[in-house]
N, CA, C and O atoms as CSV, one atom per row, in Angstrom:
chain,resi,resn,atom,element,x,y,z
A,1,MET,N,N,80.380,-21.682,95.275
A,1,MET,CA,C,81.429,-21.700,96.274
A,1,MET,C,C,81.293,-20.432,97.120
A,1,MET,O,O,81.134,-19.330,96.596
A,2,THR,N,N,81.359,-20.614,98.408
A,2,THR,CA,C,81.226,-19.478,99.311
A,2,THR,C,C,82.487,-18.612,99.255
A,2,THR,O,O,83.542,-19.044,98.789
A,3,LEU,N,N,82.347,-17.392,99.740
A,3,LEU,CA,C,83.492,-16.489,99.775
A,3,LEU,C,C,84.607,-17.065,100.638
A,3,LEU,O,O,85.783,-16.945,100.295
A,4,MET,N,N,84.247,-17.683,101.746
A,4,MET,CA,C,85.254,-18.289,102.621
A,4,MET,C,C,85.994,-19.418,101.896
A,4,MET,O,O,87.217,-19.522,101.996
A,5,ALA,N,N,85.263,-20.254,101.173
A,5,ALA,CA,C,85.879,-21.351,100.412
A,5,ALA,C,C,86.781,-20.793,99.313
A,5,ALA,O,O,87.854,-21.338,99.056
A,6,GLN,N,N,86.359,-19.722,98.672
A,6,GLN,CA,C,87.179,-19.101,97.636
A,6,GLN,C,C,88.481,-18.563,98.234
A,6,GLN,O,O,89.545,-18.699,97.631
A,7,ASN,N,N,88.395,-17.958,99.408
A,7,ASN,CA,C,89.586,-17.426,100.070
A,7,ASN,C,C,90.550,-18.541,100.472
A,7,ASN,O,O,91.766,-18.389,100.363
A,8,ILE,N,N,90.002,-19.652,100.934
A,8,ILE,CA,C,90.844,-20.799,101.292
A,8,ILE,C,C,91.539,-21.341,100.053
A,8,ILE,O,O,92.736,-21.629,100.085
A,9,LYS,N,N,90.796,-21.481,98.964
A,9,LYS,CA,C,91.381,-21.993,97.722
A,9,LYS,C,C,92.459,-21.034,97.215
A,9,LYS,O,O,93.518,-21.482,96.775
A,10,LEU,N,N,92.211,-19.735,97.268
A,10,LEU,CA,C,93.195,-18.755,96.835
A,10,LEU,C,C,94.453,-18.848,97.695
A,10,LEU,O,O,95.569,-18.729,97.190
A,11,SER,N,N,94.269,-19.057,98.963
A,11,SER,CA,C,95.407,-19.216,99.876
A,11,SER,C,C,96.218,-20.451,99.500
A,11,SER,O,O,97.448,-20.406,99.518
A,12,GLU,N,N,95.557,-21.545,99.163
A,12,GLU,CA,C,96.242,-22.767,98.745
A,12,GLU,C,C,97.024,-22.538,97.458
A,12,GLU,O,O,98.162,-22.989,97.329
A,13,VAL,N,N,96.413,-21.835,96.505
A,13,VAL,CA,C,97.069,-21.535,95.229
A,13,VAL,C,C,98.341,-20.730,95.481
A,13,VAL,O,O,99.400,-21.033,94.931
A,14,ARG,N,N,98.222,-19.707,96.313
A,14,ARG,CA,C,99.386,-18.869,96.613
A,14,ARG,C,C,100.502,-19.679,97.259
A,14,ARG,O,O,101.675,-19.482,96.942
A,15,GLU,N,N,100.153,-20.571,98.146
A,15,GLU,CA,C,101.160,-21.384,98.820
A,15,GLU,C,C,101.886,-22.290,97.830
A,15,GLU,O,O,103.108,-22.422,97.890
A,16,ILE,N,N,101.143,-22.910,96.924
A,16,ILE,CA,C,101.753,-23.797,95.929
A,16,ILE,C,C,102.666,-22.994,95.001
A,16,ILE,O,O,103.776,-23.428,94.693
A,17,ILE,N,N,102.204,-21.836,94.560
A,17,ILE,CA,C,103.032,-20.976,93.703
A,17,ILE,C,C,104.342,-20.638,94.412
A,17,ILE,O,O,105.422,-20.748,93.831
A,18,ALA,N,N,104.231,-20.230,95.665
A,18,ALA,CA,C,105.426,-19.861,96.432
A,18,ALA,C,C,106.365,-21.049,96.590
A,18,ALA,O,O,107.580,-20.899,96.464
A,19,ASP,N,N,105.819,-22.220,96.864
A,19,ASP,CA,C,106.661,-23.402,97.061
A,19,ASP,C,C,107.370,-23.820,95.775
A,19,ASP,O,O,108.546,-24.185,95.807
A,20,ILE,N,N,106.671,-23.771,94.652
A,20,ILE,CA,C,107.304,-24.111,93.371
A,20,ILE,C,C,108.373,-23.072,93.038
A,20,ILE,O,O,109.463,-23.426,92.587
A,21,ALA,N,N,108.071,-21.809,93.254
A,21,ALA,CA,C,109.044,-20.746,92.982
A,21,ALA,C,C,110.278,-20.891,93.870
A,21,ALA,O,O,111.403,-20.694,93.410
A,22,PHE,N,N,110.071,-21.233,95.139
A,22,PHE,CA,C,111.199,-21.446,96.052
A,22,PHE,C,C,112.078,-22.591,95.555
A,22,PHE,O,O,113.304,-22.481,95.561
A,23,THR,N,N,111.462,-23.677,95.131
A,23,THR,CA,C,112.214,-24.816,94.600
A,23,THR,C,C,112.979,-24.407,93.349
A,23,THR,O,O,114.127,-24.812,93.162
A,24,ALA,N,N,112.352,-23.608,92.495
A,24,ALA,CA,C,113.036,-23.126,91.287
A,24,ALA,C,C,114.264,-22.300,91.660
A,24,ALA,O,O,115.331,-22.470,91.070
A,25,GLY,N,N,114.116,-21.415,92.629
A,25,GLY,CA,C,115.241,-20.598,93.064
A,25,GLY,C,C,116.377,-21.442,93.617
A,25,GLY,O,O,117.548,-21.190,93.335
A,26,HIS,N,N,116.022,-22.439,94.403
A,26,HIS,CA,C,117.034,-23.327,94.979
A,26,HIS,C,C,117.764,-24.102,93.880
A,26,HIS,O,O,118.992,-24.184,93.884
A,27,LEU,N,N,117.014,-24.662,92.954
A,27,LEU,CA,C,117.635,-25.444,91.881
A,27,LEU,C,C,118.497,-24.567,90.983
A,27,LEU,O,O,119.540,-25.008,90.499
A,28,GLN,N,N,118.069,-23.330,90.758
A,28,GLN,CA,C,118.876,-22.420,89.944
A,28,GLN,C,C,120.146,-22.022,90.695
A,28,GLN,O,O,121.228,-21.985,90.108
A,29,ALA,N,N,120.023,-21.727,91.974
A,29,ALA,CA,C,121.182,-21.312,92.776
A,29,ALA,C,C,122.235,-22.423,92.874
A,29,ALA,O,O,123.430,-22.148,92.984
A,30,THR,N,N,121.780,-23.668,92.833
A,30,THR,CA,C,122.721,-24.786,92.923
A,30,THR,C,C,123.187,-25.268,91.548
A,30,THR,O,O,123.935,-26.241,91.449
A,31,GLY,N,N,122.744,-24.586,90.488
A,31,GLY,CA,C,123.201,-24.898,89.141
A,31,GLY,C,C,122.524,-26.083,88.486
A,31,GLY,O,O,122.975,-26.548,87.439
A,32,LEU,N,N,121.455,-26.578,89.078
A,32,LEU,CA,C,120.775,-27.746,88.504
A,32,LEU,C,C,119.808,-27.385,87.386
A,32,LEU,O,O,119.481,-28.224,86.547
A,33,ILE,N,N,119.348,-26.130,87.376
A,33,ILE,CA,C,118.505,-25.662,86.283
A,33,ILE,C,C,119.036,-24.320,85.790
A,33,ILE,O,O,119.718,-23.592,86.511
A,34,VAL,N,N,118.700,-24.020,84.544
A,34,VAL,CA,C,119.058,-22.742,83.930
A,34,VAL,C,C,117.775,-22.113,83.413
A,34,VAL,O,O,117.061,-22.700,82.600
A,35,ILE,N,N,117.494,-20.908,83.895
A,35,ILE,CA,C,116.289,-20.191,83.482
A,35,ILE,C,C,116.714,-19.009,82.628
A,35,ILE,O,O,117.359,-18.077,83.111
A,36,ASN,N,N,116.345,-19.056,81.352
A,36,ASN,CA,C,116.704,-17.988,80.423
A,36,ASN,C,C,115.569,-16.990,80.227
A,36,ASN,O,O,115.809,-15.858,79.808
A,37,ASP,N,N,114.357,-17.390,80.519
A,37,ASP,CA,C,113.191,-16.533,80.290
A,37,ASP,C,C,112.285,-16.597,81.514
A,37,ASP,O,O,111.543,-17.563,81.693
A,38,SER,N,N,112.347,-15.580,82.344
A,38,SER,CA,C,111.575,-15.593,83.590
A,38,SER,C,C,110.071,-15.602,83.337
A,38,SER,O,O,109.321,-16.172,84.130
A,39,ARG,N,N,109.621,-14.990,82.265
A,39,ARG,CA,C,108.176,-14.970,81.957
A,39,ARG,C,C,107.693,-16.378,81.612
A,39,ARG,O,O,106.580,-16.762,81.969
A,40,GLU,N,N,108.524,-17.133,80.925
A,40,GLU,CA,C,108.175,-18.518,80.619
A,40,GLU,C,C,108.063,-19.323,81.909
A,40,GLU,O,O,107.141,-20.122,82.069
A,41,LEU,N,N,109.007,-19.111,82.832
A,41,LEU,CA,C,108.965,-19.802,84.120
A,41,LEU,C,C,107.698,-19.449,84.889
A,41,LEU,O,O,107.047,-20.334,85.444
A,42,VAL,N,N,107.344,-18.182,84.929
A,42,VAL,CA,C,106.125,-17.753,85.631
A,42,VAL,C,C,104.904,-18.449,85.031
A,42,VAL,O,O,104.029,-18.909,85.764
A,43,ASN,N,N,104.844,-18.526,83.721
A,43,ASN,CA,C,103.738,-19.212,83.058
A,43,ASN,C,C,103.730,-20.694,83.413
A,43,ASN,O,O,102.675,-21.263,83.693
A,44,ASP,N,N,104.901,-21.318,83.403
A,44,ASP,CA,C,104.990,-22.738,83.770
A,44,ASP,C,C,104.544,-22.963,85.207
A,44,ASP,O,O,103.829,-23.924,85.489
A,45,ILE,N,N,104.957,-22.090,86.116
A,45,ILE,CA,C,104.559,-22.238,87.515
A,45,ILE,C,C,103.043,-22.155,87.652
A,45,ILE,O,O,102.450,-22.891,88.440
A,46,SER,N,N,102.426,-21.280,86.904
A,46,SER,CA,C,100.963,-21.170,86.927
A,46,SER,C,C,100.307,-22.470,86.453
A,46,SER,O,O,99.369,-22.967,87.077
A,47,ILE,N,N,100.805,-23.004,85.359
A,47,ILE,CA,C,100.268,-24.260,84.809
A,47,ILE,C,C,100.503,-25.403,85.790
A,47,ILE,O,O,99.600,-26.202,86.041
A,48,TRP,N,N,101.708,-25.487,86.346
A,48,TRP,CA,C,102.051,-26.574,87.264
A,48,TRP,C,C,101.265,-26.479,88.564
A,48,TRP,O,O,100.947,-27.500,89.175
A,49,THR,N,N,100.953,-25.274,88.986
A,49,THR,CA,C,100.132,-25.105,90.192
A,49,THR,C,C,98.759,-25.721,89.975
A,49,THR,O,O,98.263,-26.457,90.829
A,50,ASP,N,N,98.143,-25.425,88.837
A,50,ASP,CA,C,96.847,-26.026,88.512
A,50,ASP,C,C,96.960,-27.543,88.449
A,50,ASP,O,O,96.101,-28.262,88.960
A,51,GLU,N,N,98.026,-28.019,87.820
A,51,GLU,CA,C,98.229,-29.466,87.690
A,51,GLU,C,C,98.387,-30.123,89.064
A,51,GLU,O,O,97.784,-31.162,89.331
A,52,PHE,N,N,99.195,-29.517,89.931
A,52,PHE,CA,C,99.397,-30.059,91.270
A,52,PHE,C,C,98.075,-30.100,92.027
A,52,PHE,O,O,97.775,-31.084,92.703
A,53,MET,N,N,97.290,-29.043,91.918
A,53,MET,CA,C,95.999,-29.002,92.614
A,53,MET,C,C,95.058,-30.078,92.089
A,53,MET,O,O,94.330,-30.695,92.867
A,54,ASN,N,N,95.064,-30.306,90.791
A,54,ASN,CA,C,94.200,-31.339,90.211
A,54,ASN,C,C,94.639,-32.740,90.631
A,54,ASN,O,O,93.808,-33.581,90.974
A,55,VAL,N,N,95.941,-32.981,90.603
A,55,VAL,CA,C,96.469,-34.292,90.991
A,55,VAL,C,C,96.170,-34.582,92.459
A,55,VAL,O,O,95.872,-35.719,92.824
A,56,HIS,N,N,96.250,-33.563,93.286
A,56,HIS,CA,C,96.107,-33.747,94.733
A,56,HIS,C,C,94.766,-33.236,95.269
A,56,HIS,O,O,94.645,-32.910,96.450
A,57,ASP,N,N,93.787,-33.173,94.410
A,57,ASP,CA,C,92.469,-32.659,94.794
A,57,ASP,C,C,91.863,-33.402,95.984
A,57,ASP,O,O,91.196,-32.794,96.821
A,58,GLN,N,N,92.090,-34.690,96.059
A,58,GLN,CA,C,91.502,-35.506,97.130
A,58,GLN,C,C,92.528,-35.953,98.176
A,58,GLN,O,O,92.225,-36.783,99.033
A,59,THR,N,N,93.727,-35.407,98.101
A,59,THR,CA,C,94.773,-35.822,99.030
A,59,THR,C,C,94.451,-35.348,100.446
A,59,THR,O,O,94.060,-34.201,100.662
A,60,ASP,N,N,94.622,-36.236,101.381
A,60,ASP,CA,C,94.444,-35.906,102.801
A,60,ASP,C,C,95.811,-35.494,103.347
A,60,ASP,O,O,96.658,-36.346,103.619
A,61,TRP,N,N,96.022,-34.186,103.507
A,61,TRP,CA,C,97.318,-33.680,103.930
A,61,TRP,C,C,97.605,-33.973,105.396
A,61,TRP,O,O,98.707,-33.707,105.876
A,62,ASP,N,N,96.641,-34.508,106.101
A,62,ASP,CA,C,96.915,-34.984,107.459
A,62,ASP,C,C,97.628,-36.333,107.423
A,62,ASP,O,O,98.256,-36.739,108.401
A,63,LYS,N,N,97.524,-37.025,106.284
A,63,LYS,CA,C,98.148,-38.337,106.132
A,63,LYS,C,C,99.340,-38.307,105.174
A,63,LYS,O,O,100.176,-39.210,105.198
A,64,GLU,N,N,99.422,-37.296,104.349
A,64,GLU,CA,C,100.511,-37.148,103.372
A,64,GLU,C,C,101.333,-35.911,103.731
A,64,GLU,O,O,100.820,-34.970,104.337
A,65,LEU,N,N,102.592,-35.921,103.359
A,65,LEU,CA,C,103.475,-34.789,103.629
A,65,LEU,C,C,103.416,-33.801,102.461
A,65,LEU,O,O,103.960,-34.051,101.385
A,66,TYR,N,N,102.745,-32.681,102.701
A,66,TYR,CA,C,102.566,-31.676,101.647
A,66,TYR,C,C,103.904,-31.182,101.106
A,66,TYR,O,O,104.113,-31.179,99.893
A,67,LEU,N,N,104.809,-30.765,101.986
A,67,LEU,CA,C,106.068,-30.177,101.520
A,67,LEU,C,C,106.877,-31.151,100.675
A,67,LEU,O,O,107.495,-30.751,99.689
A,68,GLU,N,N,106.877,-32.407,101.046
A,68,GLU,CA,C,107.577,-33.417,100.257
A,68,GLU,C,C,106.905,-33.585,98.898
A,68,GLU,O,O,107.583,-33.687,97.875
A,69,ALA,N,N,105.590,-33.613,98.887
A,69,ALA,CA,C,104.851,-33.799,97.635
A,69,ALA,C,C,105.074,-32.633,96.678
A,69,ALA,O,O,105.350,-32.848,95.498
A,70,VAL,N,N,104.959,-31.414,97.168
A,70,VAL,CA,C,105.109,-30.255,96.285
A,70,VAL,C,C,106.564,-30.094,95.844
A,70,VAL,O,O,106.823,-29.709,94.704
A,71,ASP,N,N,107.510,-30.383,96.728
A,71,ASP,CA,C,108.917,-30.287,96.357
A,71,ASP,C,C,109.277,-31.331,95.305
A,71,ASP,O,O,109.952,-31.011,94.327
A,72,ASP,N,N,108.840,-32.568,95.491
A,72,ASP,CA,C,109.102,-33.624,94.503
A,72,ASP,C,C,108.471,-33.277,93.161
A,72,ASP,O,O,109.100,-33.434,92.114
A,73,PHE,N,N,107.230,-32.807,93.193
A,73,PHE,CA,C,106.507,-32.431,91.974
A,73,PHE,C,C,107.259,-31.318,91.249
A,73,PHE,O,O,107.533,-31.421,90.053
A,74,ALA,N,N,107.590,-30.258,91.979
A,74,ALA,CA,C,108.261,-29.110,91.378
A,74,ALA,C,C,109.635,-29.490,90.838
A,74,ALA,O,O,110.008,-29.077,89.740
A,75,THR,N,N,110.381,-30.267,91.598
A,75,THR,CA,C,111.716,-30.681,91.170
A,75,THR,C,C,111.644,-31.471,89.869
A,75,THR,O,O,112.429,-31.229,88.953
A,76,LEU,N,N,110.722,-32.397,89.782
A,76,LEU,CA,C,110.549,-33.184,88.558
A,76,LEU,C,C,110.220,-32.285,87.368
A,76,LEU,O,O,110.834,-32.406,86.308
A,77,LYS,N,N,109.262,-31.392,87.539
A,77,LYS,CA,C,108.862,-30.493,86.447
A,77,LYS,C,C,110.006,-29.573,86.035
A,77,LYS,O,O,110.285,-29.411,84.847
A,78,LEU,N,N,110.661,-28.976,87.017
A,78,LEU,CA,C,111.727,-28.014,86.737
A,78,LEU,C,C,112.928,-28.671,86.085
A,78,LEU,O,O,113.478,-28.129,85.126
A,79,LEU,N,N,113.349,-29.828,86.584
A,79,LEU,CA,C,114.495,-30.514,85.990
A,79,LEU,C,C,114.199,-30.983,84.575
A,79,LEU,O,O,115.066,-30.926,83.704
A,80,SER,N,N,112.970,-31.450,84.344
A,80,SER,CA,C,112.653,-31.946,83.005
A,80,SER,C,C,112.617,-30.818,81.973
A,80,SER,O,O,112.926,-31.044,80.804
A,81,LYS,N,N,112.245,-29.612,82.390
A,81,LYS,CA,C,112.167,-28.510,81.435
A,81,LYS,C,C,113.413,-27.627,81.437
A,81,LYS,O,O,113.877,-27.200,80.380
A,82,TYR,N,N,113.944,-27.361,82.606
A,82,TYR,CA,C,115.039,-26.381,82.737
A,82,TYR,C,C,116.356,-26.988,83.193
A,82,TYR,O,O,117.317,-26.265,83.455
A,83,GLY,N,N,116.407,-28.317,83.289
A,83,GLY,CA,C,117.634,-28.960,83.754
A,83,GLY,C,C,118.839,-28.472,82.966
A,83,GLY,O,O,118.769,-28.306,81.748
A,84,SER,N,N,119.938,-28.245,83.661
A,84,SER,CA,C,121.110,-27.640,83.014
A,84,SER,C,C,121.594,-28.465,81.823
A,84,SER,O,O,122.154,-27.904,80.881
A,85,GLU,N,N,121.393,-29.778,81.842
A,85,GLU,CA,C,121.785,-30.597,80.684
A,85,GLU,C,C,120.880,-30.344,79.483
A,85,GLU,O,O,121.265,-30.624,78.348
A,86,ASN,N,N,119.674,-29.813,79.726
A,86,ASN,CA,C,118.758,-29.485,78.632
A,86,ASN,C,C,119.052,-28.136,78.006
A,86,ASN,O,O,118.514,-27.818,76.945
A,87,ASN,N,N,119.895,-27.338,78.641
A,87,ASN,CA,C,120.130,-25.963,78.209
A,87,ASN,C,C,121.561,-25.722,77.730
A,87,ASN,O,O,122.051,-24.593,77.771
A,88,GLN,N,N,122.217,-26.764,77.284
A,88,GLN,CA,C,123.607,-26.581,76.824
A,88,GLN,C,C,123.647,-26.316,75.340
A,88,GLN,O,O,124.726,-26.137,74.774
């Protein structure tokens, strides 16, 4: 992989991490999830970023809505693990 390709991939990884983290913050602020261990969340975001990239490896983002896809993915993952009903 060329240096340019590596930089593009790193940029994509950073964007996905930021988008999942933003969704986590929103869901926590609205009371839909409860995060008791931030280090666990950071680890989960790392794992989910890899998973999202693998699932969407061949996705044509000119034909699919990236923000909708990453938000739906993150919301599903976050609610299933940190949903407030799971933390009572």
